[in-house]
C-alpha positions as a LaTeX table, in Angstrom:
\begin{tabular}{lrrr}
\hline
Residue & $x$ (\AA) & $y$ (\AA) & $z$ (\AA) \\
\hline
Met1 & $-45.63$ & 7.66 & $-25.84$ \\
Ala2 & $-43.41$ & 10.26 & $-24.14$ \\
Arg3 & $-44.11$ & 11.62 & $-20.70$ \\
Lys4 & $-44.93$ & 15.27 & $-20.31$ \\
Gln5 & $-42.61$ & 17.15 & $-18.00$ \\
Pro6 & $-43.60$ & 20.16 & $-15.93$ \\
Pro7 & $-42.26$ & 23.48 & $-17.29$ \\
Ser8 & $-39.68$ & 23.80 & $-14.49$ \\
Ala9 & $-38.22$ & 20.35 & $-15.23$ \\
Ala10 & $-38.26$ & 20.91 & $-18.98$ \\
Gly11 & $-36.20$ & 24.10 & $-18.71$ \\
Gly12 & $-39.12$ & 26.48 & $-19.18$ \\
Gly13 & $-38.46$ & 28.22 & $-15.86$ \\
Ser14 & $-36.15$ & 31.18 & $-15.30$ \\
Gly15 & $-32.58$ & 30.04 & $-14.63$ \\
Lys16 & $-31.37$ & 26.52 & $-14.07$ \\
Pro17 & $-32.94$ & 24.60 & $-11.19$ \\
Gly18 & $-29.58$ & 23.01 & $-10.44$ \\
Asp19 & $-27.96$ & 26.42 & $-9.93$ \\
Asp20 & $-30.62$ & 27.47 & $-7.43$ \\
Leu21 & $-30.27$ & 24.19 & $-5.59$ \\
Ser22 & $-26.49$ & 24.42 & $-5.38$ \\
Lys23 & $-26.71$ & 27.99 & $-4.05$ \\
Glu24 & $-29.16$ & 26.89 & $-1.36$ \\
Leu25 & $-26.91$ & 23.96 & $-0.43$ \\
Gln26 & $-23.92$ & 26.29 & $-0.10$ \\
Lys27 & $-25.92$ & 28.57 & 2.20 \\
Leu28 & $-26.97$ & 25.61 & 4.35 \\
Asp29 & $-23.42$ & 24.27 & 4.50 \\
Ala30 & $-22.15$ & 27.66 & 5.66 \\
Lys31 & $-24.90$ & 27.83 & 8.31 \\
Val32 & $-24.10$ & 24.32 & 9.59 \\
Asp33 & $-20.38$ & 25.10 & 9.71 \\
Asp34 & $-21.08$ & 28.22 & 11.78 \\
Glu35 & $-23.27$ & 26.27 & 14.20 \\
Leu36 & $-20.70$ & 23.49 & 14.58 \\
Ala37 & $-17.92$ & 26.01 & 15.23 \\
Asp38 & $-19.87$ & 27.36 & 18.22 \\
Ile39 & $-19.94$ & 24.01 & 20.06 \\
Asp40 & $-17.59$ & 23.82 & 23.05 \\
Leu41 & $-16.04$ & 20.35 & 22.83 \\
Thr42 & $-14.58$ & 20.59 & 26.34 \\
Asp43 & $-18.01$ & 20.99 & 27.97 \\
Pro44 & $-18.60$ & 18.15 & 30.49 \\
Asp45 & $-22.35$ & 18.14 & 29.74 \\
Leu46 & $-21.54$ & 17.43 & 26.10 \\
His47 & $-19.53$ & 14.37 & 27.11 \\
Lys48 & $-22.31$ & 13.15 & 29.40 \\
Ala49 & $-24.86$ & 13.53 & 26.60 \\
Ala50 & $-22.61$ & 11.71 & 24.13 \\
Thr51 & $-22.09$ & 8.88 & 26.61 \\
Lys52 & $-25.83$ & 8.51 & 27.15 \\
Ile53 & $-26.48$ & 8.44 & 23.41 \\
Gln54 & $-23.78$ & 5.83 & 22.86 \\
Ala55 & $-25.03$ & 3.65 & 25.72 \\
Ser56 & $-28.57$ & 3.89 & 24.44 \\
Phe57 & $-27.51$ & 2.89 & 20.93 \\
Arg58 & $-25.39$ & $-0.01$ & 22.18 \\
Gly59 & $-28.30$ & $-1.26$ & 24.29 \\
His60 & $-30.55$ & $-1.02$ & 21.25 \\
Lys61 & $-28.06$ & $-3.04$ & 19.21 \\
Val62 & $-27.77$ & $-5.74$ & 21.87 \\
Arg63 & $-31.54$ & $-6.00$ & 22.27 \\
Lys64 & $-31.94$ & $-6.21$ & 18.50 \\
Glu65 & $-29.31$ & $-8.97$ & 18.18 \\
Gly66 & $-30.65$ & $-10.84$ & 21.21 \\
Thr67 & $-34.25$ & $-10.97$ & 19.99 \\
Pro68 & $-35.14$ & $-14.57$ & 19.08 \\
Lys69 & $-36.62$ & $-14.93$ & 15.63 \\
Asp70 & $-38.20$ & $-18.33$ & 16.27 \\
Gly71 & $-39.51$ & $-20.15$ & 19.34 \\
Glu72 & $-36.37$ & $-22.24$ & 19.92 \\
His73 & $-34.25$ & $-19.48$ & 21.42 \\
Gly74 & $-37.01$ & $-18.27$ & 23.72 \\
Glu75 & $-37.37$ & $-21.74$ & 25.27 \\
Glu76 & $-33.63$ & $-22.05$ & 25.83 \\
Met77 & $-33.50$ & $-18.67$ & 27.52 \\
Ala78 & $-36.41$ & $-19.57$ & 29.84 \\
Ala79 & $-34.90$ & $-22.98$ & 30.71 \\
Gly80 & $-31.48$ & $-21.47$ & 31.43 \\
Gln81 & $-32.80$ & $-19.10$ & 34.09 \\
\hline
\end{tabular}
């Protein structure tokens, strides 16, 4: 038993859906490129923000790696302090 496809997926719509999608993607790419070109990479606030993001992510990674998965590690950590 074959599945029924909606008219747009079966080619019943006007034009190809892939063409519309690729045009929209090109417009979005152009918009993103314009926005990225406007960023001043020498701005000190940008560097401060990047440093905070990196520190936050590194802390997240360390906390994730350091989380004990079973009771053994938790007891060792408490006894070591």
